[in-house]
MINU-49031 format. One record per residue (C-alpha): residue in one letter; x negated, y negated, z. Coordinates in steps of 0.5 Angstrom, whole numbers. Last residue first. Layout:
% residues N
[node A; [X; Y; Z]]
...
END
This chain:
% residues 394
[node R; [68; -116; 26]]
[node S; [71; -111; 30]]
[node A; [65; -108; 33]]
[node E; [65; -100; 32]]
[node T; [68; -94; 35]]
[node T; [67; -87; 35]]
[node L; [71; -83; 40]]
[node L; [69; -76; 43]]
[node T; [75; -72; 46]]
[node V; [74; -68; 52]]
[node R; [80; -64; 55]]
[node H; [78; -60; 61]]
[node R; [83; -55; 64]]
[node E; [83; -51; 57]]
[node G; [90; -52; 54]]
[node P; [88; -54; 47]]
[node P; [80; -52; 45]]
[node S; [75; -57; 47]]
[node L; [71; -62; 43]]
[node L; [77; -66; 40]]
[node Q; [74; -71; 35]]
[node R; [77; -78; 35]]
[node S; [75; -83; 29]]
[node T; [74; -91; 28]]
[node V; [76; -94; 34]]
[node T; [75; -101; 34]]
[node L; [71; -105; 39]]
[node G; [73; -112; 40]]
[node S; [75; -112; 48]]
[node A; [82; -111; 47]]
[node T; [81; -105; 42]]
[node L; [77; -102; 47]]
[node E; [82; -103; 53]]
[node E; [87; -100; 49]]
[node E; [83; -94; 47]]
[node L; [81; -93; 54]]
[node R; [89; -93; 56]]
[node P; [91; -88; 51]]
[node L; [85; -83; 52]]
[node D; [86; -83; 60]]
[node L; [82; -85; 65]]
[node V; [81; -81; 72]]
[node A; [77; -84; 78]]
[node V; [72; -80; 81]]
[node R; [71; -78; 88]]
[node D; [64; -75; 90]]
[node T; [61; -69; 94]]
[node C; [55; -66; 94]]
[node V; [53; -61; 100]]
[node T; [46; -60; 102]]
[node V; [46; -55; 108]]
[node P; [42; -56; 114]]
[node G; [38; -50; 118]]
[node D; [42; -47; 123]]
[node G; [41; -39; 121]]
[node R; [42; -36; 115]]
[node P; [40; -39; 108]]
[node P; [46; -42; 104]]
[node D; [49; -37; 99]]
[node A; [53; -41; 94]]
[node P; [49; -47; 95]]
[node L; [54; -53; 95]]
[node L; [58; -58; 90]]
[node T; [64; -62; 91]]
[node V; [68; -65; 85]]
[node T; [74; -70; 87]]
[node R; [79; -72; 82]]
[node S; [82; -79; 81]]
[node D; [89; -82; 78]]
[node A; [93; -76; 79]]
[node G; [97; -73; 74]]
[node A; [96; -66; 75]]
[node P; [92; -65; 81]]
[node W; [85; -65; 81]]
[node H; [81; -62; 86]]
[node E; [74; -59; 83]]
[node Y; [70; -54; 87]]
[node L; [63; -52; 85]]
[node E; [60; -46; 89]]
[node Y; [52; -46; 87]]
[node V; [48; -40; 85]]
[node T; [40; -42; 84]]
[node G; [37; -38; 78]]
[node G; [32; -45; 76]]
[node A; [37; -46; 71]]
[node G; [43; -46; 75]]
[node T; [48; -41; 76]]
[node V; [55; -43; 77]]
[node R; [61; -40; 82]]
[node V; [67; -43; 81]]
[node A; [73; -46; 85]]
[node T; [79; -49; 82]]
[node E; [84; -54; 85]]
[node D; [91; -57; 83]]
[node P; [92; -51; 79]]
[node G; [94; -51; 72]]
[node D; [101; -53; 69]]
[node C; [98; -60; 66]]
[node D; [93; -56; 63]]
[node G; [89; -61; 59]]
[node R; [86; -65; 64]]
[node E; [82; -71; 61]]
[node L; [75; -73; 60]]
[node V; [73; -79; 55]]
[node T; [67; -79; 51]]
[node L; [63; -85; 48]]
[node L; [60; -87; 42]]
[node F; [58; -94; 40]]
[node R; [57; -95; 33]]
[node G; [52; -100; 29]]
[node G; [54; -104; 23]]
[node E; [50; -110; 25]]
[node A; [47; -108; 31]]
[node L; [50; -107; 38]]
[node H; [47; -110; 44]]
[node A; [52; -116; 45]]
[node L; [58; -111; 44]]
[node V; [55; -106; 49]]
[node S; [54; -111; 54]]
[node R; [61; -114; 53]]
[node Y; [64; -107; 53]]
[node L; [61; -105; 60]]
[node G; [63; -112; 63]]
[node A; [70; -110; 61]]
[node R; [69; -103; 64]]
[node G; [66; -106; 71]]
[node D; [72; -110; 71]]
[node E; [77; -104; 71]]
[node D; [73; -100; 75]]
[node L; [67; -96; 73]]
[node L; [65; -89; 75]]
[node S; [70; -87; 70]]
[node L; [66; -89; 64]]
[node S; [61; -84; 66]]
[node T; [66; -78; 66]]
[node T; [63; -75; 59]]
[node G; [57; -79; 56]]
[node L; [56; -86; 54]]
[node L; [52; -87; 47]]
[node I; [50; -93; 44]]
[node H; [47; -92; 36]]
[node P; [45; -98; 31]]
[node F; [41; -101; 37]]
[node E; [40; -109; 39]]
[node Q; [35; -112; 43]]
[node G; [34; -117; 49]]
[node L; [35; -111; 54]]
[node A; [41; -115; 58]]
[node F; [45; -111; 62]]
[node R; [52; -111; 66]]
[node S; [57; -105; 67]]
[node M; [51; -100; 65]]
[node D; [47; -103; 71]]
[node G; [40; -102; 70]]
[node R; [34; -98; 71]]
[node V; [31; -98; 64]]
[node V; [27; -92; 62]]
[node T; [23; -93; 55]]
[node C; [22; -87; 51]]
[node R; [19; -86; 44]]
[node A; [11; -86; 47]]
[node R; [14; -80; 52]]
[node M; [16; -76; 46]]
[node S; [9; -77; 42]]
[node A; [6; -75; 49]]
[node P; [9; -68; 49]]
[node A; [14; -67; 55]]
[node R; [12; -65; 62]]
[node D; [11; -72; 64]]
[node L; [17; -74; 61]]
[node A; [21; -69; 65]]
[node T; [18; -72; 71]]
[node R; [20; -79; 69]]
[node L; [27; -76; 68]]
[node L; [27; -73; 75]]
[node A; [25; -80; 78]]
[node L; [31; -83; 73]]
[node M; [36; -79; 77]]
[node D; [33; -81; 84]]
[node T; [33; -89; 82]]
[node S; [40; -89; 80]]
[node L; [42; -95; 76]]
[node D; [41; -91; 69]]
[node L; [39; -94; 62]]
[node A; [35; -89; 57]]
[node T; [32; -93; 51]]
[node V; [31; -88; 46]]
[node Q; [27; -88; 39]]
[node R; [29; -82; 35]]
[node G; [25; -76; 33]]
[node I; [29; -70; 34]]
[node A; [26; -68; 41]]
[node L; [27; -75; 43]]
[node L; [35; -75; 42]]
[node P; [34; -68; 46]]
[node L; [31; -71; 52]]
[node T; [35; -77; 52]]
[node F; [42; -73; 52]]
[node R; [41; -69; 59]]
[node G; [36; -74; 61]]
[node S; [36; -74; 68]]
[node G; [41; -79; 69]]
[node A; [42; -83; 62]]
[node A; [48; -87; 65]]
[node L; [47; -91; 58]]
[node D; [43; -88; 52]]
[node L; [41; -93; 47]]
[node V; [39; -90; 41]]
[node S; [34; -93; 35]]
[node G; [35; -92; 28]]
[node P; [37; -88; 22]]
[node A; [44; -86; 21]]
[node T; [48; -79; 20]]
[node R; [43; -76; 25]]
[node V; [47; -80; 31]]
[node A; [53; -76; 30]]
[node T; [50; -69; 30]]
[node L; [47; -71; 36]]
[node L; [53; -73; 39]]
[node A; [57; -67; 37]]
[node R; [51; -62; 40]]
[node T; [51; -66; 47]]
[node E; [58; -66; 48]]
[node P; [59; -58; 45]]
[node D; [54; -56; 50]]
[node D; [46; -55; 49]]
[node Y; [42; -59; 54]]
[node T; [45; -57; 60]]
[node A; [45; -60; 67]]
[node L; [46; -55; 73]]
[node D; [39; -56; 76]]
[node H; [39; -63; 75]]
[node Y; [45; -64; 79]]
[node L; [42; -60; 84]]
[node P; [36; -64; 84]]
[node A; [40; -71; 84]]
[node G; [44; -69; 90]]
[node L; [39; -70; 96]]
[node A; [36; -77; 93]]
[node D; [43; -79; 91]]
[node Y; [47; -78; 84]]
[node L; [52; -72; 87]]
[node G; [53; -76; 93]]
[node C; [51; -73; 100]]
[node V; [54; -69; 106]]
[node R; [49; -65; 110]]
[node A; [53; -60; 112]]
[node R; [49; -56; 118]]
[node D; [54; -59; 123]]
[node G; [60; -55; 121]]
[node L; [59; -50; 115]]
[node G; [66; -48; 116]]
[node A; [68; -55; 116]]
[node I; [65; -56; 109]]
[node R; [68; -49; 106]]
[node R; [75; -52; 109]]
[node A; [74; -58; 105]]
[node A; [72; -55; 99]]
[node L; [78; -50; 99]]
[node T; [83; -56; 100]]
[node L; [87; -57; 106]]
[node A; [84; -64; 109]]
[node E; [86; -66; 102]]
[node A; [93; -64; 103]]
[node T; [94; -68; 109]]
[node A; [95; -64; 116]]
[node A; [101; -65; 119]]
[node E; [103; -57; 119]]
[node G; [110; -55; 120]]
[node D; [111; -52; 113]]
[node P; [104; -50; 110]]
[node A; [100; -56; 106]]
[node S; [100; -56; 99]]
[node G; [93; -56; 96]]
[node S; [95; -51; 90]]
[node S; [89; -47; 90]]
[node T; [85; -43; 85]]
[node T; [79; -38; 86]]
[node T; [74; -37; 80]]
[node E; [69; -32; 81]]
[node D; [63; -32; 77]]
[node S; [60; -27; 71]]
[node T; [53; -29; 70]]
[node T; [49; -33; 65]]
[node P; [42; -34; 67]]
[node G; [40; -41; 64]]
[node D; [44; -47; 61]]
[node A; [50; -43; 61]]
[node T; [54; -39; 55]]
[node A; [61; -37; 56]]
[node T; [65; -31; 58]]
[node E; [72; -32; 61]]
[node R; [75; -27; 65]]
[node G; [83; -26; 67]]
[node T; [88; -26; 72]]
[node T; [85; -23; 78]]
[node T; [90; -22; 84]]
[node G; [88; -25; 90]]
[node D; [95; -29; 92]]
[node A; [92; -36; 90]]
[node A; [90; -33; 83]]
[node T; [83; -31; 82]]
[node T; [79; -33; 75]]
[node E; [73; -29; 73]]
[node R; [67; -34; 70]]
[node G; [62; -33; 65]]
[node P; [58; -39; 66]]
[node T; [59; -46; 63]]
[node P; [54; -51; 64]]
[node G; [56; -58; 64]]
[node D; [62; -61; 66]]
[node A; [61; -61; 73]]
[node A; [54; -63; 71]]
[node T; [57; -69; 69]]
[node T; [55; -71; 76]]
[node E; [60; -76; 79]]
[node R; [58; -83; 82]]
[node G; [61; -86; 88]]
[node P; [68; -87; 91]]
[node T; [68; -85; 98]]
[node T; [74; -80; 100]]
[node G; [71; -74; 98]]
[node E; [74; -71; 105]]
[node A; [66; -69; 107]]
[node T; [65; -76; 106]]
[node A; [62; -79; 99]]
[node A; [55; -82; 100]]
[node E; [55; -90; 98]]
[node R; [52; -92; 91]]
[node G; [47; -98; 91]]
[node P; [49; -105; 91]]
[node T; [49; -107; 83]]
[node T; [43; -108; 79]]
[node G; [43; -111; 72]]
[node D; [40; -118; 73]]
[node A; [34; -114; 76]]
[node A; [32; -110; 70]]
[node T; [27; -105; 72]]
[node T; [23; -102; 66]]
[node E; [20; -95; 65]]
[node R; [16; -93; 59]]
[node G; [14; -87; 57]]
[node P; [7; -85; 55]]
[node T; [2; -87; 50]]
[node T; [-5; -83; 51]]
[node G; [-11; -87; 52]]
[node E; [-15; -82; 57]]
[node A; [-11; -85; 63]]
[node A; [-4; -89; 63]]
[node T; [-3; -94; 68]]
[node T; [-2; -100; 64]]
[node E; [2; -105; 67]]
[node R; [6; -109; 63]]
[node G; [11; -115; 63]]
[node P; [18; -114; 61]]
[node T; [22; -120; 58]]
[node T; [29; -118; 58]]
[node G; [31; -114; 64]]
[node D; [31; -121; 68]]
[node A; [25; -120; 73]]
[node T; [22; -115; 69]]
[node T; [18; -108; 72]]
[node T; [14; -104; 67]]
[node E; [11; -97; 68]]
[node R; [7; -94; 63]]
[node G; [7; -86; 64]]
[node P; [2; -81; 67]]
[node T; [-2; -77; 63]]
[node T; [-3; -70; 66]]
[node E; [2; -67; 61]]
[node R; [6; -60; 63]]
[node G; [7; -55; 58]]
[node P; [13; -56; 53]]
[node T; [20; -59; 56]]
[node M; [24; -61; 50]]
[node A; [22; -57; 44]]
[node E; [21; -51; 48]]
[node T; [28; -52; 51]]
[node T; [31; -51; 44]]
[node T; [35; -57; 41]]
[node A; [41; -54; 39]]
[node E; [43; -53; 31]]
[node A; [49; -58; 30]]
[node T; [56; -55; 32]]
[node A; [60; -61; 33]]
[node T; [62; -62; 26]]
[node E; [65; -55; 26]]
[node E; [70; -58; 30]]
[node I; [73; -53; 36]]
[node A; [68; -54; 41]]
[node R; [67; -50; 47]]
[node L; [68; -54; 53]]
[node P; [62; -56; 58]]
[node M; [64; -55; 65]]
END
């Protein structure tokens, strides 16, 4: 969930929905396919002479596809930033059923007051079940029985749910836009997904290269670009590639990587990411990235929140994250599935947790110097998000 910024510099004016998603355009985009990601050929399909967004597929940057997570959340996979995205109002309910308080925030779309249930995830005496099997999410999935269609948050089934919860006005997005505004030049948006950062960056006039490995997420981005003005589409290049190893043949003054995305990579993958970033960072350029940590070490192991998407659908969002754990599990499903025996999409992924000290140590060892740290969330909140600004150590 997005967290309120406590730094004045993180409150730049937000890009309006009208600026990012105006009326639908009928002109299709150019689609470019390359063999190595650096020498694109061009197949022009645009009608009526307009210049739409471009898509590039980099064969040298691909890796095996992501696996769908199991109902228990044991299969690693991409985890949505939407879990740290829209922030609806929510009512917190303790394990004993008593109400502990109400928070009010603004979501991207209808704002509602939603209930939050917490659980410690501990096993009752005498039971041989594991703590994971006793999570609220696991019980909810079990209750659906054969109706549950379990998938990852970034695949064909999960991507539309993620996109419905994505927000373009949150502290992280505002902080990144503020940082980019301080210097001119193009932007490389890594793990761009359906365009959470890409679309606002285009709206403020930047040239953006959006790179992501998920074809399903990029399909959503292309749809958003189709609805955008031709001037925005002309400034966007969409690349299917692996953020841990990519070769684009150009340098960028700004390279961005959003919350939790870095945690999708193992140690070797992160090392490859740092090498690729350094190879694409222009002289004096900056690599901006955010890291997510737990900020309430005495909080519950699991939370369950009702969140409302931009389209009006209400979802149940579960997060199982014991304090000190090396990973967290996020599960998302519709709060009110249709009656009957029809299928219900359940998105779940387990993602590694990378703390700030370790991240800074890795960045320094790779040849990147941290020049500033900006806390984007109030102390004590469950999600502590920090924005790091780094430069090449030259």
